[in-house]
C-alpha positions in Angstrom: -15.4 -27.7 -13.7 -15.3 -24.6 -11.5 -18.4 -22.8 -10.3 -19.1 -19.3 -11.6 -18.1 -17.7 -8.2 -14.7 -19.5 -8.2 -14.1 -18.5 -11.9 -14.9 -14.8 -11.0 -12.5 -14.9 -8.0 -9.7 -16.4 -10.2 -10.4 -13.8 -12.9 -10.2 -10.9 -10.4 -7.0 -12.3 -9.0 -5.4 -12.5 -12.5 -6.5 -9.0 -13.3 -5.1 -7.6 -10.0 -1.7 -9.2 -10.6 -1.6 -8.3 -14.3 -2.5 -4.7 -13.8 -0.1 -4.3 -10.8 2.7 -5.7 -13.1 1.8 -3.1 -15.7 1.0 -5.7 -18.3 -1.8 -5.5 -20.9 -4.1 -8.4 -21.7 -2.6 -8.6 -25.1 1.0 -8.8 -23.7 -0.1 -11.6 -21.3 -1.8 -13.5 -24.1 1.3 -13.4 -26.2 3.5 -14.7 -23.3 1.3 -17.8 -22.8 0.4 -18.4 -26.5 -3.3 -17.5 -26.5 -5.5 -14.6 -27.6 -6.4 -11.4 -25.9 -10.1 -12.3 -26.1 -9.4 -15.5 -24.1 -7.6 -13.6 -21.4 -10.6 -11.1 -21.3 -13.0 -14.0 -20.9 -10.9 -15.6 -18.1 -10.6 -12.3 -16.2 -14.3 -11.7 -16.5 -15.1 -15.2 -15.1 -16.7 -16.2 -18.4 -14.3 -19.0 -19.2 -13.2 -22.0 -17.1 -9.5 -22.3 -16.6 -7.5 -25.5 -16.0 -4.7 -25.9 -13.4 -2.2 -26.0 -16.2 -3.4 -22.7 -17.6 -3.3 -21.1 -14.1 0.3 -22.3 -13.8 1.2 -20.8 -17.2 -0.4 -17.4 -16.4 1.2 -17.4 -12.9 4.6 -18.1 -14.5 4.1 -15.3 -17.0 3.1 -12.9 -14.3 5.7 -14.1 -11.8 3.1 -14.8 -9.1 1.5 -17.9 -7.7 -2.2 -17.9 -8.8 -3.1 -21.4 -7.6 -6.2 -20.9 -5.6 -9.6 -22.3 -6.5 -11.7 -20.0 -4.3 -11.5 -17.3 -1.6 -10.0 -18.8 1.5 -7.7 -21.5 0.1 -4.5 -19.5 -0.1 -1.7 -21.0 2.0 1.9 -19.7 2.6 5.2 -21.3 3.5 7.7 -19.4 5.7 11.3 -20.1 6.7 11.5 -18.0 9.8 14.3 -16.6 12.0 15.6 -14.3 9.3 16.2 -10.5 9.8 14.3 -8.1 7.6 15.9 -5.1 5.9 15.0 -2.4 3.4 12.2 0.1 3.0 8.4 -0.5 2.9 5.7 2.1 2.3 2.5 2.1 4.4 -0.5 1.0 2.4 -3.9 2.8 2.4 -6.5 1.7 4.8 -9.1 -1.1 4.6 -11.4 0.7 7.0 -11.0 4.0 5.2 -11.6 2.3 1.8 -14.9 0.6 2.8 -16.2 3.8 4.4 -15.5 5.7 1.2 -17.1 3.0 -1.0 -20.3 3.3 1.1 -20.1 7.1 1.1 -20.0 7.1 -2.7 -23.6 5.9 -2.7 -24.6 9.4 -1.6 -23.3 10.9 -4.8 -25.3 11.0 -8.1 -22.1 12.0 -9.9 -18.9 10.1 -10.6 -16.6 9.3 -7.6 -13.0 8.6 -8.4 -10.9 7.1 -5.5 -7.1 6.8 -5.9 -4.8 4.3 -4.1 -7.7 2.0 -3.5 -6.4 -1.2 -1.9 -7.1 -4.4 -3.9 -8.1 -6.5 -0.9 -10.8 -9.1 -0.3 -13.0 -6.7 1.7 -13.0 -4.2 -1.1 -13.6 -6.9 -3.7 -16.7 -8.0 -1.8 -18.1 -4.5 -1.6 -17.4 -3.9 -5.3 -19.2 -7.1 -6.1 -22.2 -5.8 -4.2 -22.1 -2.4 -5.9 -21.9 -4.0 -9.3 -24.9 -6.3 -8.5 -27.0 -3.2 -7.8 -26.1 -1.6 -11.2 -23.3 0.7 -9.9 -20.6 0.9 -12.6 -17.2 0.3 -11.1 -14.0 0.7 -13.2 -10.5 -0.3 -12.0 -7.4 1.2 -13.6 -4.3 0.3 -11.6 -5.1 1.5 -8.0 -7.7 4.0 -9.2 -11.4 3.0 -8.8 -14.2 5.0 -10.4 -17.8 4.6 -9.3 -20.7 5.7 -11.4 -24.2 5.2 -9.9 -27.3 4.2 -11.8 -30.1 6.7 -12.4 -32.1 4.8 -9.8 -31.3 2.1 -7.3 -32.8 -1.4 -7.1 -31.6 -4.0 -4.7 -33.5 -6.9 -6.3 -30.4 -8.5 -7.7 -28.0 -7.8 -4.9 -25.1 -10.2 -4.5 -26.2 -11.9 -1.3 -23.1 -14.1 -1.0 -20.7 -11.2 -1.3 -22.8 -9.0 1.1 -22.8 -11.7 3.8 -19.0 -11.9 3.8 -18.6 -8.3 5.0 -19.9 -6.5 8.1 -19.4 -3.3 6.1 -22.6 -3.9 4.3 -24.5 -2.4 7.3 -23.0 1.0 6.3 -25.0 0.9 3.1 -28.1 1.8 5.1 -27.0 5.4 5.9 -26.5 6.4 2.3 -29.4 4.3 0.8 -32.1 5.9 3.0 -31.6 9.0 0.7 -32.2 6.9 -2.4 -34.9 4.4 -1.4 -37.9 4.6 1.0 -37.7 0.9 1.7 -35.2 -1.9 1.0 -33.6 -5.1 2.3 -29.9 -5.9 2.8 -28.5 -9.3 3.6 -27.3 -9.9 7.1 -23.5 -9.3 7.3 -20.6 -11.5 8.4 -16.9 -10.7 8.2 -14.5 -11.3 11.1 -15.8 -13.8 13.7 -15.1 -12.0 17.0 -18.1 -12.9 19.1 -21.3 -11.0 19.5 -21.0 -7.7 17.7 -24.4 -6.1 17.9 -25.7 -3.8 15.2 -28.3 -2.3 17.5 -26.3 1.0 17.9 -26.7 1.5 14.1 -30.5 1.1 14.5 -30.6 3.5 17.5 -28.6 6.1 15.6 -30.6 5.9 12.4 -34.0 5.9 14.0 -33.5 9.6 14.6 -33.7 10.1 10.9 -37.0 8.2 10.7 -35.4 4.9 9.8 -37.0 1.7 11.0 -34.8 -1.4 10.7 -36.0 -4.9 11.4 -33.5 -7.7 11.6 -34.7 -11.0 10.3 -32.8 -14.3 10.3 -30.9 -13.3 7.1 -31.7 -9.7 6.3 -32.0 -6.1 7.5 -35.4 -4.8 6.4 -35.3 -1.0 6.2 -38.2 1.5 5.9 -37.8 5.2 6.2 -39.8 8.4 6.5 -37.1 11.0 6.5 -36.9 13.2 9.6 -34.3 15.8 10.4 -32.9 15.3 13.9 -31.3 18.2 15.8 -29.1 16.0 18.0 -28.1 12.3 18.2 -26.5 10.6 21.2 -24.7 7.5 19.9 -25.4 4.3 21.9 -21.8 3.4 21.6 -18.7 5.3 20.2 -18.2 2.9 17.3 -16.4 3.6 14.1 -19.0 2.2 11.7 -21.9 3.5 13.8 -20.5 7.0 13.6 -20.0 6.7 9.8 -23.6 5.5 9.3 -24.8 8.5 11.2 -22.5 10.8 9.2 -23.9 9.4 5.9 -27.5 10.0 7.1 -26.7 13.5 8.2 -24.7 14.4 5.1 -27.6 13.6 2.8 -30.1 15.6 4.8 -30.5 19.3 4.2 -30.2 20.4 7.8 -27.8 20.5 10.8 -27.3 17.5 13.0 -25.2 17.3 16.1 -23.7 13.8 16.7 -22.5 13.2 20.2 -20.2 10.5 21.5 -18.9 10.0 18.0 -15.8 8.0 17.2 -12.8 10.2 16.2 -10.8 7.3 14.9 -8.7 7.5 11.7 -11.4 6.1 9.3 -14.0 8.4 10.7 -11.7 11.4 10.2 -11.1 10.2 6.6 -14.9 10.0 5.9 -15.3 13.5 7.3 -12.5 14.7 5.0 -14.2 13.0 2.0 -17.7 14.2 2.8 -16.5 17.8 2.9 -15.7 17.5 -0.8 -19.4 17.2 -1.4 -20.0 20.5 0.3 -21.0 18.9 3.6 -19.9 21.1 6.5 -18.5 19.3 9.6 -17.5 21.1 12.7 -15.6 19.3 15.5 -13.5 17.3 13.1 -11.4 14.8 15.2 -13.5 15.2 18.3 -16.4 13.2 19.8 -19.0 15.9 19.0 -19.6 16.5 15.3 -21.9 19.2 14.0 -22.9 18.2 10.4 -24.7 20.5 8.0 -25.7 18.2 5.1 -26.5 18.7 1.4 -30.0 17.7 0.3 -28.8 16.3 -3.1 -25.2 15.5 -4.0 -24.4 15.4 -7.7 -20.9 16.2 -8.6 -17.7 14.5 -10.0 -15.0 14.3 -7.4 -11.6 12.7 -6.9 -10.0 11.7 -3.6 -6.8 9.9 -2.6 -7.1 7.5 0.3 -5.1 8.0 3.5 -2.5 5.7 5.0 -3.4 2.9 7.4 -2.0 2.9 11.0 -2.6 -0.8 11.4 -0.5 -1.5 8.3 2.4 0.5 9.8 1.8 -1.3 13.1 2.1 -4.7 11.3 5.6 -3.8 10.1 6.7 -2.3 13.4 5.7 -5.6 15.1 7.4 -7.6 12.4 10.6 -5.6 13.0 10.4 -6.1 16.7 9.9 -9.9 16.5 12.6 -10.4 13.9 14.9 -7.9 15.7 15.4 -6.1 12.4 16.2 -2.6 11.2 13.7 -1.5 8.5 12.3 1.9 7.3 8.6 2.3 7.1 7.5 5.3 5.1 4.2 7.3 5.2 3.3 6.4 8.7 0.1 8.2 10.0 1.8 9.4 13.2 -1.2 10.9 15.0 -2.8 7.4 15.1 0.4 5.7 16.3 1.7 8.0 19.0 0.6 6.0 22.0 1.6 2.7 20.5 5.1 4.1 19.9 5.3 5.5 23.4 4.4 2.2 25.0 7.0 0.5 22.8 9.6 3.1 23.8 8.9 2.3 27.5 9.5 -1.4 26.6 12.9 -0.5 25.2 12.1 -0.2 21.5 14.6 1.9 19.6 13.7 3.9 16.5 14.1 7.2 14.6 11.4 9.2 12.9 11.5 11.9 10.3 9.9 15.3 10.4 6.2 15.4 9.8 4.8 15.8 6.3 1.3 15.7 4.9 -0.5 13.0 2.9 -2.3 13.4 -0.4 -5.5 14.6 1.2 -3.7 17.5 2.8 -5.0 16.5 6.3 -3.2 13.4 7.5 0.2 13.8 9.1 2.9 11.3 8.1 6.4 10.4 9.2 9.0 7.8 8.2 10.1 5.4 10.9 13.4 3.5 11.0 13.5 0.7 13.5 16.6 -0.6 15.4 17.2 -4.0 16.9 16.1 -3.7 20.5 16.0 -5.7 23.8 12.5 -5.3 25.2 11.1 -5.5 28.8 7.5 -6.0 29.6 5.3 -3.1 30.8 4.3 -3.2 34.5 0.8 -1.9 33.5 -1.7 -3.9 31.5 -1.8 -3.1 27.8 -5.4 -2.2 26.7 -7.2 -0.4 23.9 -9.7 2.3 24.0 -11.4 4.6 21.4 -9.1 7.2 19.8 -7.0 8.9 21.1 -6.3 5.7 23.0 -4.3 2.8 21.8 -6.1 1.6 18.7 -8.4 -1.5 19.2 -7.0 -3.0 16.0 -3.4 -2.5 17.1 -3.8 -4.2 20.4 -3.2 -7.8 19.1 0.2 -6.8 17.8 1.3 -6.2 21.5 0.6 -9.9 22.1 3.2 -11.2 19.7 5.6 -8.4 20.7 5.2 -9.5 24.3 6.6 -12.9 23.5 10.0 -11.2 22.9 9.9 -9.0 26.0 11.5 -9.8 29.4 8.9 -10.4 32.0 5.1 -10.9 32.0 2.7 -8.8 30.0 -1.0 -8.6 30.6 -3.1 -7.9 27.5 -6.7 -6.8 28.3 -8.8 -7.1 25.1 -12.1 -5.8 26.6 -13.8 -5.0 23.4 -14.3 -8.4 21.9 -15.5 -11.5 23.7 -13.3 -14.1 21.9 -10.3 -12.3 20.4 -8.0 -12.9 23.4 -8.7 -16.6 23.0 -7.1 -16.6 19.6 -3.9 -15.2 21.0 -3.3 -18.6 22.7 -2.5 -20.0 19.2 0.9 -18.4 19.8 1.6 -21.3 22.2 1.8 -23.6 19.2 4.8 -21.6 18.1 6.5 -21.8 21.5 5.0 -18.8 23.3 4.0 -19.0 26.9 0.5 -17.6 27.5 -2.0 -17.9 30.3 -5.6 -17.1 29.5 -7.2 -15.6 32.5 -10.7 -15.2 30.9 -12.0 -14.4 27.4 -10.7 -10.8 27.7 -7.4 -11.1 29.5 -4.2 -13.0 28.7 -0.8 -13.1 30.3 2.2 -13.5 28.1 5.6 -14.5 29.5 8.8 -13.7 27.7 11.1 -13.8 26.1 10.5 -17.1 24.4 12.2 -18.7 21.4 9.6 -19.2 18.8 9.7 -22.4 16.7 8.1 -23.1 13.3 4.9 -25.1 13.0 1.8 -25.5 10.8 -1.4 -23.6 11.6 -4.7 -22.6 10.1 -5.6 -18.9 10.2 -8.3 -18.0 12.7 -11.3 -16.4 11.1 -10.4 -12.9 12.3 -8.0 -10.5 10.7 -5.7 -9.2 13.5 -5.2 -12.5 15.3 -4.3 -14.1 12.0 -1.7 -11.4 11.3 0.1 -11.9 14.6 0.5 -15.6 13.8 2.2 -14.6 10.5 4.5 -12.2 12.4 5.4 -14.9 14.9 6.3 -17.3 12.1 8.6 -14.7 10.6 10.5 -14.7 13.9 10.3 -18.4 14.6 13.2 -20.7 13.8 12.5 -23.3 11.2 9.7 -23.9 8.7 6.1 -22.8 9.2 3.0 -23.1 7.1 0.0 -20.8 7.5 -3.1 -22.1 5.9 -6.3 -20.3 4.7 -5.0 -16.7 4.8 -8.3 -15.3 3.4 -8.8 -13.4 6.7 -5.5 -11.7 6.3 -6.2 -10.8 2.6 -9.4 -9.1 3.8 -7.3 -6.3 5.2 -3.8 -6.4 3.8 -2.8 -5.9 0.2 0.0 -8.1 -1.3 1.4 -8.7 2.2 3.4 -11.8 1.1 5.0 -9.9 -1.7 5.8 -6.9 0.5 7.4 -9.1 3.1 9.5 -10.7 0.3 10.7 -7.3 -0.6 12.1 -7.0 2.9 14.0 -10.2 2.6 11.5 -12.5 4.3 11.6 -16.1 3.1 7.8 -16.5 2.4 6.0 -17.8 -0.5 2.6 -19.1 -1.7 2.1 -22.9 -1.6 1.3 -24.5 -5.0 -1.5 -26.9 -4.0 -1.4 -28.8 -7.4 
């Protein structure tokens, strides 16, 4: 028998696939010879389900559903094939989690369109539902209705511990509760990522946070700061400070703020509440908050530059011509410039605006290109530099460039070490230290079997390498990829990639 958590995960997965296919519970039930009420029980996690039943449901939906719990999904890849066709950039994981946290500021109903159905979002939704927030999914639209009063007594500890985004609940919740406790967060394993900058930012608002072995214990006596200097220019730190300032009836200046894409999206969203934000897109934000937010609002999420970058890298490694639509160009300009200097050929459309009326988009068509390495090291920095989450893609791209490339991943202590996994696919890397890695190219990549590292971006570059590698590859435990990318296997299939889920039964 499956545990309740596994049953819930399976039910969520079935619901995702069914709704994406535009099929009702009744229609699915008819296809497999059962009742609508049985499907409803399975999807809600209230009925155990056999392997045979999973196979029947999967066949009816045209998708492989054979997975017992988060983290056991594996994929098979026949590499060395060129991609072709058109793919649309998905909305952002980092934007989505920021907006889910921001919704806690609103006593009214928040409706978010184009919400990605990814593991990171599912974990936060599970946490929200456990604290009596009503969450309704309809297709890609998610509607959030808060309770009349918040209580964290029954918070889903297991779900909260699987996402670092839980720390961003603190900024909104200080306006709802004088004291509360949140589980210590997890997520990607990329070395020591301190949460102290969050503590230092929020203490200006009268917030005292004590970190125990397994929780953040929060007490607050609300103050209105005039100015905050952030200890580091981090994305989630900036968002937490924005949430605290947005719910305070006064003006706060936030200095050394991140101006990255997800922060700009949060700023766009908060302005719908009547929050005034000056310095949008810069490192100094002047925020005039609203003491009490109670209104019904709708917002459509913006596109994800790291999703575009995945497909750019996949096109490079497979030497393919594809068209990527709705690319957020202002957050890809430097990446594209560096690729141009490496010899990458592409065309882009005229700029047009996204659904939120702020983000600028283009369509990019890639061309098969012969690359050479850059003489200078490739490194990331806060926006407007090369995006920290886009840096790993240059590691797999470098395997196909003539010469030696130095990747300097100074932000995370351990991420560059994960890049050495490319060696198992035939790459030639030399790890200089935990932050710097030399990659020699071009090399002919060959298929192999690997287990995903427990970090999102290093896992995705292994998948890209396997797409370009000759022969058969298996990538096991792709939960870390599913944290940030929605239906990636299916989207790659649509471009002609030979990739499929592995049936473990």
